[in-house]
N, C-alpha and C positions, 0 to 999 in steps of 0.2 A: 678349457674355456676360461676359468678364473685367471689362469696365468696370462692368457691372451689379452684380457681386459685390464689386468694390472700393468702389463708391458706398456700399454698405451694410456697412461694415467690421465693425461689432459683430455684425450678424446672421451675416455670413460666418464670423467667428471662432468664435462660439458653436456654429454648426451644424457647422463643420469639427472643433471640439473634440469634440463628441458623436459624430459619425460616425467620426472617426478612432480615438477611444477604443474604440469598439465593434469596429472591424475589427482593431485591434491586439490586443485581447483574444482575439478569434477566431482570429488567426493564432498567438499564443502558445499557446493551448489546443490548437490543431491540431498544433503541434510535440510537445506533451506526449502527446497521443492517439496520434499516429502512432509515437511512441516505444514505446508499450505494445502496439502491434498487430503482427501478422505475426512474431511470435517463432518461431525455429527453422525458418522458411519458406525458408532458404538451402539446405536439403537437398533434392536434386532428387526424393527419394522421400518428402517429408514428408506428403504426402496419403495416403500408405499406412502411415505409421508410428504405432504405439500403445504406450503404456506400460501394463503390467499393474499394476493397483492392487488393493488388498484392503480391504474393509470388515470389520474385525474386531470382532465383537459379543462384549462381555463382559456379565457378569450385571448391572452397573450402569452401563455406558457403551458408547459406540460410537466407535471410532477408524478414521480413514481413513489408510492407509499406503501409501508408495510402495515401501519395502523389502518384498520378499517372500522366501519360501524359494528357495534357489538352484536347486532342481530343477523348479520349477513351470513356468516358461517353456519349458524343454526338453520337458517332458511335453506341453505344449499344442502345441508344433510336431509332436511325434510323433503325437499323437492326431487333429489336425484338418489336412486338407490345405489349408485356406484360409491357413495360415501358411507363408510363404516362408522366413523366417529369424527366429531368436531371439538377441538379444544381451544379454548380462548386464554390468552395470556395478556396481562397488562402490567406495564412498568410504572410503579408509583415512586420511583426514586427521582424522577423529573430532572435528570442531569446533575442536580445539586446534592442528591442523596436524601434518603429518608431518615427521619429522626427516630431512633429506637431507644426506648427506656426500659432497662432491665433492673428491677428493684430501685435502688437509688442512683444507678449508673446510667449515663447518656452516651449514646453511640450515634455515628453517622454512617449509614450503610448505602453504598452505591448499587447494590444488586438485590433490591427488594422487589419481588414480583407478586402478582396475584393471578391465580389459575383456577380453571374449572375443576370440579371434583374427580373427573375421569383423567386428569393429567398423567398420573402414573400407570394408567392402563395402555397409554400410547407411547409416552417417554419412558425409558428404562432408568432405574436407579437401584443401587444396593442399599438396603436399609440396615442400619446398625441398631435402631430402637424404634419400637412402634410398628404399626401395620401400614404398609405403603398402600395397599388397596383401598383403605378407608380413611387415609390420613387427612384428606381435604374435604370429607363429606360433611363435617359439621360446621355450623356457624362459628366463627372465631377460632377455627383450627389453623395451625401454621406448621410447616416443616422447615427445619434448619438443615444445612449441611454440616458435615463434621467439623470443619474449621471454625465455623460460626459458633457452634455449640461449645467447642472448647474456649473460645474467645469470650463468650458470655458467661458460661457456667463451669468451666474447667474440664468437662468431659461430656460425652454424648449421653451417658447413663443419667448424669445429674440434670440434663436439660429437660428430659421427658416429664411432662406434666406441669412444668413451670409457666410463668406468665410473662408476657412482654407487651409493651405499648408502642404502636407505630404511629408516627406524625400526631402525637398527642391525643387523639380521640378514638383510636381503633385498639381495643383490647383483644389480645390473642393468647391461647393456650397451645403449648407445643405438644403436638400429637405424635410426631416422629422425627427421627434423625437419619439422614442418608449420607453416604460417602459423597465427597466432592466429585463433581462431574469432571471428566477429562478436559484438559485445557482447549482441545480442539472441538469446541462447540460454540456456536454463535449465540446460544441461549445459556447464560450463566446466571445462578442465583445463590445468594447467602440465605435468603429468607423467602419462603414461598407460602403465601397466605391463600386461604380458601376464598373463592369468588362469591360463595354464598353469603359472606359477611357484608357484602355490598349490594343491597337490593336494587339500587338504581341501574346496576349493570345487567339485571335480568328483565328490565322492561324493554319493550320493542323500541329499536332505534336503527334506522337504515340511512342516517344522515351524518352524524357526527363521528369523527375518527377518534377511536378510543383504544382498541385492542388489536392485538396480533392473534390471527386465527390459523390454526393448523388442522389440516384435514388428513385422516387416515382413510385411504381408499381400500376397497375390498381386493382380494386376490384377483389377478388377471384382468383388472380393469385398466383401460387406456385413459391416461390422464388427458391426452389430446382430445378424446371424445367428450370427456366431462367439460373441458375448458370451452369447447365449442358451444356448450349449452348455457354458459354463464351470462351472455347478453340478455337472456330472457329474464334473469334475476333482476337486472336493472329495470327493465320494463314493468315487472310485477311489483317490486318491492321499493325501489328508489324513486322512480318516476312520481308516484303519488305524493312523496314528501317535498317535491320542488316548490309546488305553489305556496305552502306554508313557510319553507325555509327561505325562498327567494322572492316571494310575491309576484311570480309569473308562471305561466304555464310551461310544462315540460318540453313543448315544441318550441316555444320561444327561447327557453333555456338552451336548447340544442343549436337553434338558428344563430345565437350569439357566439357560438364556438365552444360552449361548454360541453361536458360529457364525462362518463365514467366507463372504464373497461376493466373488469376483473379478470385475473389470470392466476394460474397455478405456478408456484415456484418450487422445484424439488428441493427437499431439505438439504441433501449433500451439496447442492450448488449455491446456497445462500452466502457462504462465506466468500467465495471467489467471484460470483457472478451477480451479485446484488449491488445496485446503486441507488437504493431508496434514500430519500431525504431524512427519514426517521428510524434508521437502523438501531436496533437495541444494543448493539456492539459493533464498532468499526470493523469493516470486513477487510479482506485481502484484495490482491489484484491479480486477475487471470492474466493480464498483459505482463506483469512482472514474472509470473511463472513462465510464460512462453519466452520472454526475454532471457531469463537466467538459464533456462533449458538450452536455448540457442547459444548462449555464451559458453556454457559447459561443453557442448558438442564441438563448437568451433575451436575452443582453446585446446581440447584434446586432440582434435584434428591437427591443429597447428603443432602440437608436440610430436605427433606421428610424422608430420612433414619434416620436422627438424631431425628425427631419427634417420629418415630416408636420406636427407641431404648430408648429414654428418657421416653416415655410413658410406655413401658413395664418394664422399670427399676423401675418406681413408683408403679408397680402393687402390691407389697407387702403392701403399705399404702392403696391403693384403694380396695384391695381384701376384707377387713373387711367391708367396706362400701357396696361392692356388696353383701356380705353375708347377711347383715341386711336388705338391700333393698329386696332381694328375700324372706327373712323370712317373710316380712311384705307384701308379695303378688306381688311384681313386677316381671314381666315375663322377659324372656331373650330379647325379641324384644324391649321392652320399655327401658331396660338398654342399649341395643345396640344403640338405637337412642339417648339416652341421651349422650353417649360418643361421637357419631358422631357429635351431635350438638355442644358439646364443642369443638371438633376439628375444625369444621367449623367456629365457633365464633373466635377461636384462630387465624385461618388463615386469617379471615378478618381484625382482629386487627393488624396482621402482615403486611398485604398488606398496610394498611393505614400508619403505621410507615415507611414501605419501601418507599412509595410514597414521604414522607417527606424527607427521606434520599436522594432519587433520585434527588428531586428538588434541594437540597443543592449541590449534587456532579455533577449536569449536566454542570455547568461552568468548573469544573475540567476536565470532559471528554472532553469538547470542547478544552481545552488547550492541553491535551494529544494527541488528534487525529488531531489537527490543522484544525478543521472545526466547524462551529457553530452549536450546537444542542439546541433545545428548549423543555423544559418540557411540554410546553402547547400542544405539540402533543398528550399527553395522555388525555388533558382536553377537550374532545369532547364526546358527549352522546354515540356514538358508542364505543369509546375507553373506557370510563368509565365502560359501561356495560361489555365490554370484560374483563377488569381487574377484575371486582367483580365476574364475572362468573368464571374466571381463578382461583381466590382465593378460591371460594366454591369448585371447583374441586380439587384443591390442598389439601384442608381440608379434603375432602372425601377420597382422595388417601392416604394421610398420616395418617388419623385416622381409617381407616377400619380394619387394622390388630389389633392395641391396643384394639379397641372397641370389636372385636370378642374374644380376649384373655380375657379381663376383664369381659365381659358379660357371659363367659362360666364357670366361677368358680363355684364350687359346695359349696353351702351355709354351709353345715355341716363341710366340710374340712376346709374352710377358717376360720370359727368362732372358730374352735379348733387349728387354726395356722398351719395345716398340709396340705400344697399344694407345689407343685413344678412346675417349668417350663418344659414343654414338651421337648423332645429330638428335635422334629421338629422345635419348636420355637426357641431353642438355635442355631440349625443349620441355621436357617434363619437369625438370628441376626449376627451370625459370618460371614455368606456370605455377609451380607450387609456391615460389617466393611471392609471386604477384598476388596469389590467393591470400597467403599470410598477411601481407601488408594491406590488401584491401579490407580484410576483416579488422585489422588493428585500426586503420583510418576511420571505418565505420564506428567502431567503439569509441575512438577519441571524439568524433563529432557527437555521438550520442551522449557522452559524458558532458561536453561543453553545453549542449542544448538542455539537458535535464537540469544542470547547475544554473543555467541562465533563467530558465522557466521558474525555478524555485525561488531565485532572487526576485523574480517579477511578482510572484504571488505573495511573498513574505516582505516585499518592500514597501515603498511609500506611495504605491498606485491604488491603495485600497479605498481612498476617499475619506479616510479618518486617521486620527493619530492613535496608533496601537501600543506605543512605547510607554513604559513606567505607569501603567494602570493595573492596580490590584483589584481583583474582582473577589469580594467577600461573598461566596456563594451561598452560605446558609444565613444570611443577614435576616431572613424572615423570622429566625428564632427570637430576634429582638422585639418582635411584635406579639409574642405569646402572652396571654393573660393581661400584662400591663405593657404598653408600647414604650420602650426604652430606646427607640432608634433615634429620636431626636437628641436625646442626652448623650448618646454614644457618638452621634455626629459632632456634637458641640465639643466633646472632648478630643475627637479626632482633629479638629481644626487647630488645636494647641500643640499637636505633634510637629516637631521640626521636619520640614520637607513635604508635608501634606499641603497641596496647593488648591485642591478642589475635590468635590465628590458628587455623586448622583445616585438617587434611588431609582431602580428600574426593574423591569420584568425580564429583560434579556439584553446581552451585549452582542456586538456583531462578530461572534466567534463560531457561528454555525450550530449552537447548542439549542436553539429553539425559538420559536415564535408562534403565535396563534393565527389561524386563517378565519377570517370573519366575512359573513356576507353583508355587503353594503350597497347603497343606492344613493345617487345624487337626486335631491329633492327637485321636483319639476321635470324630471326626465324619466325615461324607462331604462336608463343605464344601470344595470345591476351587475355587481362584480364580487368575486371572493378575493379578498386582499390579505396579504400578510400583515400582521398587526403587532406592535409592541406598545408597552405602557411605561412611560418614563416621566421624570420630573423636569423642572425648569432648567436644571444644570446639565442635562444630558448632552446637549449640543456643544456646550463649552468644554466639558470634560473630553469628549471625543474629537473636538475640532471639526464638527461638521460645518459645511458651507451653506449658508442661507442664499438662495437664488432669488426668491421672491417673498415679500411679507416679513414675518418675524417668527421666533420661537416662543414657547410658553414663558409666562411671567409670573412670579409669585405675587407680585403686587396687584395682579388682576384676577380677582376671584372668578370672573366669567370664563377664564381659560380652562376651567375644569370641564366646560362643555365645548372645547375647541379641539381641532386636530391639525396635524402637520403632515403633509404628503411628500413622498419623493418624486422626482421627475417622472419616473416610470408610472407611478400611480396617476399623475396628472394626465399623462398621455393615455392610460388605460381607461380612465373615466371620460376622456374627450373633452377636457376642460380647457377652454382658451384663456379664460380669466378665472383662475382657481380661487383667488383670495375673496372670501365672502361666501363662497358656495356652501350650501348645506347638505350634510350627509347623514342618513339614517341607516340603521342596522336592524335586521330581524333577530339578532342574537339577544337573549333575554337580559344579559348583564349590561348591555348598553342602554336599556330602557328603564322606565319607572317601575316600582315594585307592583303597581297595578297593571303593568303591561302596556301603559301608554308610551308611544314611541317618542324618543327625544332626538331632535335634530342638532348635529354638531356642526360648528362653523370652521371652515378651513382658514387659518390665519397665516399660514406660511408654507413654503415649499424649500426643501433641502436638496442639494444636488445629489445624484445617485451616488451611493456608496455600496460596497460589497459587504452586505449584511450576512451573506452565506458564502460557501466555498466559491472559488473562481471556476470550479467545474461547472457551476450553474450560472445562467444569465441573471442579471439583477432583476428581481421581481418587484411588481408594485408593492409599495410599502405604506401603510398608515401608522402614524405616530400618534397615539392618544395620551392625554394627560393622565398621569397615575393617581392624581388627586381623588379620582372617583373609582379607581380599580386597585387591584392587589399589586404588589411588587415583592420581590424576594432577593434581589441582588443589590449590593452596594458597591459601586465603582469608585475607587479611590485614586485620584491623580497624585503622583509623587514626583518631586524633582530627582533627577538622575543621581546626583552625588549622595543624597541622603536615603536612597532607596533601602539598603540593608538595614540601617538604623531605624528607619520608619517602620519596616516590617516587624522588627523586634518589638518596638513600641506598641504597634497595633495588636500584636499577640498578647502583650502584657495588658493592655486596655480591656481587650475581650475577656481575659480570665478574671479580671476584677468585676466587670459588669454582667457577664454571662458565664459563670463558672461551671454550670451544669453541662453545657454544650462545648465540644471541641471546635476551635475555629477552623472553618474549611474555606480556604482561599486559593486562588490560582492567579497567574499573570495573563493578562489578555493576549500579549504577543505569543506566549507559549500555547495558548489554547488554540490560536489561529494556526500556529505550526503543526499542531496535532491533526488538523484537517488534512494535512498533506504527509501524514506519517509514511504511508506506503511509498509516495514518491521520494521522500527524503531517504528511506531505506534503499530504494532502487538506485538513487544518485551515489550513495556511499559505496554500495556493492559494485555498481558499473564502473566507478572510478578506480576501485582496487583492482578489479579483474581485467579491465581494459589495459592497465598498466602492466599486468602480468602477460596479457596477451601480446603487447608490444615487446616486452622482454623476451618472450619465446620466439616471436617473429625474428628478433635480432640474432638470436642463436642460430635460427635457420639460415639467415642471410650470411652469417659468419661461416657457416658450413659450405655454402655455395661459393663464397670468395675463396675459402681454402682451397676447395676443389679446383676452381678455375685457375687461380694463380699457380697451383702445382702443374696443371695441364699445360700452362703457358710459359714454364720455366725457360725453355729454349728460346722462344720468341723474345722474351725480355732480355735474355743475355745477348742476342744478336742485335736488338735495338740499342743496347748500351754500347756495344762494341762499335756500332755505326755512328755513335755520337749523340744519342738521345739523352735528354736530361731526366732527372728524377721527376720533375714536374710534368713533363710530357708523357712519361710512362704512367704516372699516377692518373693523368686524364684519360689515357687510353683504357687502362683497366678499370676505372671507376664509372665511365660513362654508360657502359652496358648496364651495370647494377642500378644506377640512378634512373635509367631509362625504364627498368622494370617498376620502380617506385612510381614513376609518372604514369605508367599503364595502370598500376593499382589505384592510383587516384581517380582516373577516368572511370574505372569500374565502381569504386566505392561511393563517389558522389551522388550519382542518382539513387542508388540503393539506400544511402543514409538519408537522403531528402525524403524519400517515400516512408522510410521507417520512423524518422523523427516527426514528420507531419502527421502520420497516423496516431502517434502518442499525443501530440500536442492538440489534436482535434478533440480529446477527451475533456479539454478545458473550454469553457465558454469564452474565456479571455486568455490569451496566449501571445507569446512572442512570435516573430517570424524567424524561420530558420535562414537567416540572411547570409549573403555570400562570404562575409569575413569569417565566419565560423568554419566554413569548408576550407578556406584559404588557410586559416590558421592550423587546422587539423592536418592539411597536406603538407604545410611548411614544417610542422613539428615531425611528422613522419619522415619527411626528406632530411631533416637535420639528424634525426636519430640514426637513419640508414647510413648517412654520410660518416658519422662518427664511428659506426659499427664497422664499416669496411676499411676506414682509413688506416688502422693499425696493420692489417694483414697486407694491404696494397703497398703501403709505404715500405713495409719489410721486404716485399718482393722487389720493389723498385730500386732499393738501395743495396740489394745483394751483389756479391762479387760476380761479374759476368762469366769469369774463367770457370768458377765453380759451377755456375748455372749450366754452362755449355758442357762440362764434364759430366754432369748428371744425365746428359742425354747419350 
């Protein structure tokens, strides 16, 4: 068997290359897919754990939220016996991180959570120090994970009983230390504080969105049955709060298009199937899992097709061997099993080489996907057995057709050199090549569409300038005790390259905004609008376009009681002449300390810009003057050539003025790109593996060309003797193959159109899969196929006709 393979080195090498490539791709994508599956399954009760989510219906939009009012989950547990326990979790890192003080050291922590005392009776953790069952029972108690304990105190044992301060005013004592949770959890924490420390979170509230609530259902309880009862919670607990919160009856609230729908989200599905606007951690993409599963299957299928085509292409050489074996008494079944065993042996050899390639490329996959993958996942007895069984199965599937073809040759005909491939066999091989290139064209189109959409969402159509803007995310530290923000900004202005800056509550990078109930004075128009708090330089720093009126001015003190709307808010409020309109809010912080309502004047309208991800439609936005409200972010505009030097100077200035806190900054364009991380990962992986699919398809086409030109050797010789030129023979031999590529295009185009449109529909703002993309993909596939077949066809066309006729 080995001698046979070594005798045909070129055939063996090409076949090994094709099958090994397909198997390596399949193993790499298996690593990616398994990394996306089974999240949060390490909790023993995960099959009974659900997160309460809410579909908040506004008059002009719908938002899915994970954060809900703090009392809803407790009410559900009280009302319905199906619920065993309810656990609330609140994130106090607020996107910019929580400030942690340990003795005289300052830290910025991005994973600081607050949880109910029963957290560790529902969620599982391995405790290194302290008692997990009572760790969160006392006021001021806090649990650290092992990595954080080592970072703060050197070891878990040293951490127990020590104190720390969170966000300047919350004192905690460390009651326990647990091992770090596995990476595959949507809920990660460094610090977990007791919710009993915050009395306000234990007061009734069915209106404001503050906490994530997890329900543990009793055994054998149907989640669907419980979910069907949740509308009654809205009627009983939420409806009575509407008049106070919105100044109108619940019936009027519903009539305007508002509403709430609570639902259950299984814990293991959160990572892949959640599209909430306020996820505690960015999730994965179920679409990407389906996409990469399909790519893995198709590429492996392409590799099997190659094996079939290349094996049948070598049938001329093997035919004489079969004839001799049959003449000496070998029957068809023994020859069949011989060829099948060769195929299985070849497949096992391929999987071993593919495993080595996968091990080498696993770090590259980790860099591309932004997540750590480990090849050792395959190195378990069960997985090794599965991989070997898989390779045997692939060997049988790939080898069954060539084995039947080769074992069915008639010994008399093949020894005389007179045998032909059957019409059915030729049709099958042609069909397989059509399938190969159809898949390749679909992947090429998908690559172009994904790349084009990413350029769209990261390009200049956002409605604002995202480039060269530094976001100092913990600038709120400058306001602690004594406000040093103005002094810091004065020094910033002296740094070469800094052109402008703005103090604000949020930038348009999808990291947060407030939702506030508002009403136009003199009307019954009540709306809940996204709201941000900014200073007078915000519009200039971001390059927002004013369509009516003006933006805030530092020279006009009355602007502290003014608002600017985006065009979507103007439309939502139903304002034909928005400038001068008065807006009031039921939110306490918008009003006087004694509760008296303050009316804010609309002074301007900005053109709509994408404040959130392009997955979502532009929402109505109210921009309030930060002069009366809090702010935490400092946006610094820097000219491009001086950007690196400016960053260094800003870091140096921060250390001088705020040495206790580490500077936490980011770039606006990078934060925006992070919104589309899963799409960027998909684009990179699709590009790489679609290229491999085209490469494998070319190997299959090469096999068919080799087979066909060998079969037509006598025809080519006769044509040349009769005066045919090399060019005319090239055309005769090429047109059939290129016709197959044309058929592939006809099959691929509608499938690709459907698939890419399905993906693009997940964006509220998207490109159109226009005709030139399809034409480009088809032309590229046509060119690749032409180059692939040219060498073998030209070789056959220029062959000596006398030698060609002698072979017959």
